[in-house]
C-alpha positions in Angstrom: -59.8 241.8 -111.4 -59.6 243.8 -108.3 -62.6 242.9 -106.6 -61.7 239.1 -107.5 -58.3 239.8 -105.1 -59.9 241.4 -102.6 -62.5 238.7 -102.6 -59.8 236.0 -102.5 -58.1 237.5 -99.4 -61.1 237.9 -97.2 -62.4 234.4 -98.2 -58.5 233.2 -97.8 -57.8 234.9 -94.6 -61.2 233.3 -93.1 -60.6 230.0 -94.3 -57.2 229.9 -93.4 -58.1 231.0 -89.4 -60.7 228.3 -88.7 -58.6 225.6 -90.0 -57.9 223.4 -86.8 -55.1 220.5 -87.9 -52.5 220.4 -89.9 -54.5 218.7 -92.6 -57.2 221.2 -93.1 -54.0 223.8 -93.3 -52.5 222.2 -96.0 -55.9 221.9 -97.5 -56.5 225.4 -97.8 -52.8 226.0 -98.7 -53.6 223.8 -101.7 -56.8 225.6 -102.5 -56.0 229.1 -102.1 -51.9 229.2 -103.1 -51.2 225.7 -105.1 -50.7 225.6 -108.6 -54.1 225.1 -109.3 -55.7 227.4 -106.5 -57.9 230.6 -106.6 -54.7 232.9 -106.3 -53.1 231.5 -109.4 -56.0 231.1 -111.4 -56.5 235.0 -111.0 -53.2 235.7 -111.7 -53.1 233.7 -115.2 -55.7 236.7 -116.6 -53.1 238.9 -116.3 -52.1 238.8 -119.9 -55.4 240.4 -120.6 -54.6 243.6 -118.9 -53.4 246.4 -120.9 -50.4 247.8 -120.3 -50.9 250.3 -118.0 -53.3 247.9 -115.5 -50.8 245.2 -115.3 -48.2 246.6 -112.9 -51.2 247.8 -110.9 -52.5 244.4 -110.5 -49.0 242.5 -110.1 -48.3 244.4 -107.1 -51.9 243.8 -105.6 -51.9 240.5 -106.4 -48.2 239.8 -104.9 -49.5 242.1 -101.8 -52.4 239.5 -101.2 -49.8 236.3 -101.8 -47.4 237.6 -99.0 -50.5 238.4 -96.5 -52.1 234.5 -97.2 -48.3 232.9 -97.1 -47.9 234.8 -93.6 -51.2 234.5 -92.4 -50.6 230.8 -93.0 -47.2 230.5 -91.4 -48.8 232.0 -88.3 -51.6 229.4 -88.4 -49.3 226.6 -88.8 -47.2 227.6 -85.5 -50.6 228.2 -84.0 -51.5 224.5 -84.7 -48.2 222.6 -83.7 -47.9 224.2 -80.7 -51.4 223.0 -79.7 -50.6 219.6 -81.3 -47.6 219.4 -79.2 -49.6 220.5 -75.9 -52.1 218.1 -76.4 -49.4 215.2 -76.7 -47.8 216.4 -73.7 -51.1 216.6 -71.3 -52.0 213.3 -72.7 -48.6 211.5 -72.1 -47.6 213.3 -68.8 -46.2 211.5 -65.8 -47.6 211.3 -62.5 -43.7 211.5 -60.4 -46.2 210.6 -57.3 -47.2 207.3 -58.5 -44.6 204.7 -57.3 -42.6 203.5 -60.2 -42.0 199.6 -61.3 -39.6 197.9 -59.1 -36.7 196.6 -61.9 -35.4 193.1 -61.3 -31.6 193.3 -61.5 -29.6 189.9 -62.3 -26.8 188.7 -61.4 -23.7 186.3 -62.3 -24.7 182.7 -63.7 -23.5 180.0 -60.7 -21.4 178.3 -62.8 -19.5 182.0 -63.8 -19.3 182.4 -60.1 -17.1 179.4 -59.6 -15.5 180.2 -62.5 -14.4 183.7 -61.6 -13.3 181.9 -58.1 -11.2 179.3 -59.7 -9.7 181.8 -62.0 -8.9 184.3 -58.8 -7.0 181.4 -57.0 -5.2 180.8 -60.2 -3.9 183.9 -60.8 -3.2 184.5 -57.2 -0.7 181.7 -57.7 0.7 183.1 -60.3 -1.1 181.4 -63.2 -1.6 183.3 -66.7 -5.4 182.9 -68.1 -5.2 182.1 -71.2 -8.4 182.0 -74.4 -8.1 180.1 -77.8 -10.7 179.2 -80.8 -13.1 176.6 -79.8 -12.6 175.6 -83.8 -9.6 173.9 -83.6 -7.1 171.8 -85.9 -6.6 168.0 -85.2 -2.7 168.9 -85.0 -3.2 170.8 -82.1 -6.2 168.8 -80.1 -5.0 165.5 -80.7 -1.6 165.5 -82.7 1.1 167.1 -80.8 -0.6 166.0 -77.4 0.8 162.6 -78.3 -2.5 161.3 -79.6 -2.2 159.1 -82.2 -4.5 158.2 -84.9 -7.1 155.5 -84.2 -7.0 156.7 -80.0 -10.8 156.2 -79.5 -11.0 160.0 -78.6 -10.2 160.5 -82.6 -13.4 158.7 -83.5 -16.3 160.1 -85.3 -18.1 158.5 -82.7 -16.5 160.9 -79.9 -15.7 164.3 -81.8 -17.4 166.8 -84.4 -15.5 167.0 -87.1 -15.9 169.9 -90.1 -13.7 168.3 -92.8 -13.8 164.9 -94.6 -9.9 164.3 -93.3 -10.8 165.1 -89.8 -8.6 168.1 -89.6 -10.6 170.7 -88.0 -13.0 170.1 -85.6 -14.5 171.2 -82.6 -12.5 171.3 -79.7 -12.4 168.4 -77.4 -10.5 169.9 -74.4 -8.8 173.1 -73.9 -5.4 171.0 -74.0 -4.8 172.7 -77.2 -3.8 175.9 -75.8 -1.1 174.3 -73.8 0.6 173.6 -77.1 -0.3 177.0 -78.4 1.1 178.7 -74.9 4.2 176.5 -75.6 5.0 177.3 -78.8 5.1 180.9 -77.8 6.5 180.9 -74.2 9.8 179.4 -72.6 10.0 177.9 -69.6 9.1 178.6 -66.6 5.6 179.2 -67.5 2.4 178.4 -65.9 -1.1 179.3 -67.5 -4.7 178.3 -67.0 -7.0 177.8 -70.1 -10.8 178.0 -69.2 -13.2 177.8 -72.2 -16.1 175.5 -73.8 -15.5 171.9 -75.5 -17.4 169.7 -77.1 -18.0 165.8 -77.2 -20.7 163.4 -78.3 -22.1 162.5 -74.7 -25.8 161.7 -74.0 -26.8 164.3 -72.1 -27.6 162.8 -68.5 -27.1 163.7 -64.8 -23.2 164.4 -65.3 -22.6 164.5 -68.7 -23.7 167.0 -71.5 -22.3 167.3 -75.1 -21.0 170.9 -74.5 -19.4 171.7 -71.2 -16.3 173.9 -70.0 -13.2 172.8 -69.1 -10.2 174.2 -67.2 -6.7 173.3 -68.5 -3.8 174.3 -66.2 0.1 173.4 -67.5 3.2 174.4 -65.4 6.5 173.4 -67.2 9.7 174.6 -64.7 13.4 172.7 -63.9 12.8 170.3 -60.9 9.2 170.1 -61.6 7.1 166.8 -59.3 4.6 164.9 -59.0 4.4 166.3 -55.5 3.9 169.8 -57.0 0.7 168.8 -58.8 -0.9 166.9 -55.6 -0.2 169.9 -53.8 -1.8 172.5 -56.3 -5.0 170.2 -56.5 -5.0 170.0 -53.1 -4.8 173.5 -52.4 -7.2 174.3 -55.3 -9.9 171.9 -54.1 -9.7 173.1 -50.3 -10.0 176.6 -51.2 -13.3 175.8 -53.3 -14.8 173.3 -51.1 -13.5 173.7 -47.8 -10.4 172.3 -46.0 -12.6 169.4 -44.9 -13.1 168.7 -48.6 -12.6 164.7 -49.3 -10.4 164.0 -52.5 -8.9 161.0 -53.3 -6.0 160.3 -56.6 -6.7 157.1 -58.5 -3.7 155.9 -60.8 -4.9 156.4 -64.9 -3.6 156.8 -68.3 -3.4 159.8 -70.8 -1.3 159.7 -73.8 -0.4 163.3 -73.2 1.4 162.8 -69.2 3.0 160.1 -67.9 2.7 159.2 -65.1 -1.2 159.9 -64.9 -4.1 160.3 -62.3 -7.3 161.1 -61.4 -9.1 162.6 -59.1 -12.2 162.5 -57.3 -14.3 164.4 -54.9 -16.6 162.4 -52.3 -20.2 162.5 -53.6 -22.2 166.0 -51.9 -25.4 164.2 -52.5 -24.7 160.6 -51.0 -21.8 161.5 -48.9 -20.0 159.0 -50.3 -22.0 155.9 -49.4 -23.7 155.4 -52.9 -27.4 155.4 -51.8 -30.1 158.2 -50.9 -33.3 157.4 -49.0 -32.3 153.6 -50.2 -31.9 154.0 -53.9 -28.3 154.5 -55.8 -27.9 157.9 -55.7 -28.3 159.5 -59.4 -25.3 161.7 -58.8 -22.6 160.0 -58.5 -24.4 156.6 -59.8 -23.6 154.5 -56.5 -19.8 155.3 -56.7 -19.8 157.7 -53.8 -17.2 159.5 -55.7 -17.5 162.5 -58.4 -14.7 162.4 -61.2 -12.9 165.8 -61.1 -10.3 165.8 -63.5 -7.7 164.2 -65.0 -3.8 165.2 -64.6 -0.5 164.2 -64.5 3.5 164.9 -65.5 3.3 166.3 -69.4 4.8 163.5 -71.5 8.5 164.2 -72.7 6.9 163.8 -76.3 4.5 166.6 -76.0 7.2 169.1 -74.6 9.5 167.9 -78.0 6.5 169.1 -80.4 6.9 172.3 -78.7 10.5 172.7 -78.9 11.1 172.6 -74.9 14.2 170.2 -74.0 12.2 167.2 -71.8 15.8 167.0 -70.1 16.2 170.3 -68.7 12.4 170.4 -67.9 9.8 169.2 -66.3 6.1 170.0 -65.7 2.7 169.2 -64.8 -0.9 169.4 -66.5 -4.3 168.9 -65.3 -8.1 169.7 -66.8 -11.1 169.5 -64.7 -14.9 170.4 -65.4 -16.3 173.5 -64.4 -19.9 172.1 -64.2 -19.2 169.2 -62.0 -17.0 171.4 -59.7 -19.8 173.7 -59.6 -22.3 170.9 -58.8 -19.7 170.0 -55.8 -19.2 173.7 -55.0 -23.3 174.6 -55.3 -24.4 171.1 -54.3 -26.1 171.2 -57.2 -27.7 167.3 -58.0 -28.1 167.5 -62.1 -25.7 168.7 -64.7 -28.7 169.8 -66.5 -29.8 172.2 -64.6 -26.8 174.5 -65.4 -28.6 174.9 -68.6 -31.7 175.0 -68.4 -32.1 178.6 -68.1 -34.8 178.1 -65.1 -35.4 181.5 -63.5 -36.7 180.0 -60.4 -33.4 177.5 -59.9 -31.0 180.7 -61.1 -32.1 182.7 -58.3 -31.1 180.6 -55.7 -27.7 181.6 -56.5 
């Protein structure tokens, strides 16, 4: 047995030294030190030895095992170091080679205009608020004095979630005016920008999803003159002091009196024609509707627990996309949503 142990030691050490890869080293470990390995097979013969020989052979076998395990760890460390060095060499970076240019993005043109509008209103003392896009009909219609049967409540115009038409995708951020007045007492002024949804066909000036900016001011002695002054100031700050706007009488259930505000078309400059053809942006009108506005209806104030005999207010709602079109001279609203990089890079 002594000769067998010596032979195993010599052969195993040589085999371990010759192993060049982790797989080859593990193969040698199993061959010599595994449960069915050469050394284990010799140790199973210990029971056939005499009582005097057994301790001597056991001590020798343990010494051989310890020497092989030490050699195994030594080769493992050497092989791992060689593998790491080869990997580092293959993945080395030549720092003298110019790096790839990283393209930095910028704000979407619509967000640029939104931020400008918000900055203007915040500078005038308005509070910017946000609210749910999935809304109750009570907030979106009823408490805004929009009664059952009004065309805007029809399923052909509005995306409903429930059979009883009580939950919907909001059609206007005016619902935030109700929510704000519920929790704040006059004097108050707020701005509610956000996405709204209507069943509009997509064309140069319409989209089934668009962005609206609603504003509200309620205090004592607020007049229509205050409303016009604020809107004209805003438009001149956005479009320049030579911006050409007009007010037209209109009707909204939630304001009385009501009006709409238009801006002269930036594409045809009010003529209604471009190169002898009807302007595709304003459809020949020469003007683009920007917003609806008016004095808050007394019933809307009552619905929010505000005394209309003491307080008055004005409200307005403007389309962000149309403002961006006028501000950035964009002729087709659909371009804003196409995500065309060449188009966006212009801004």
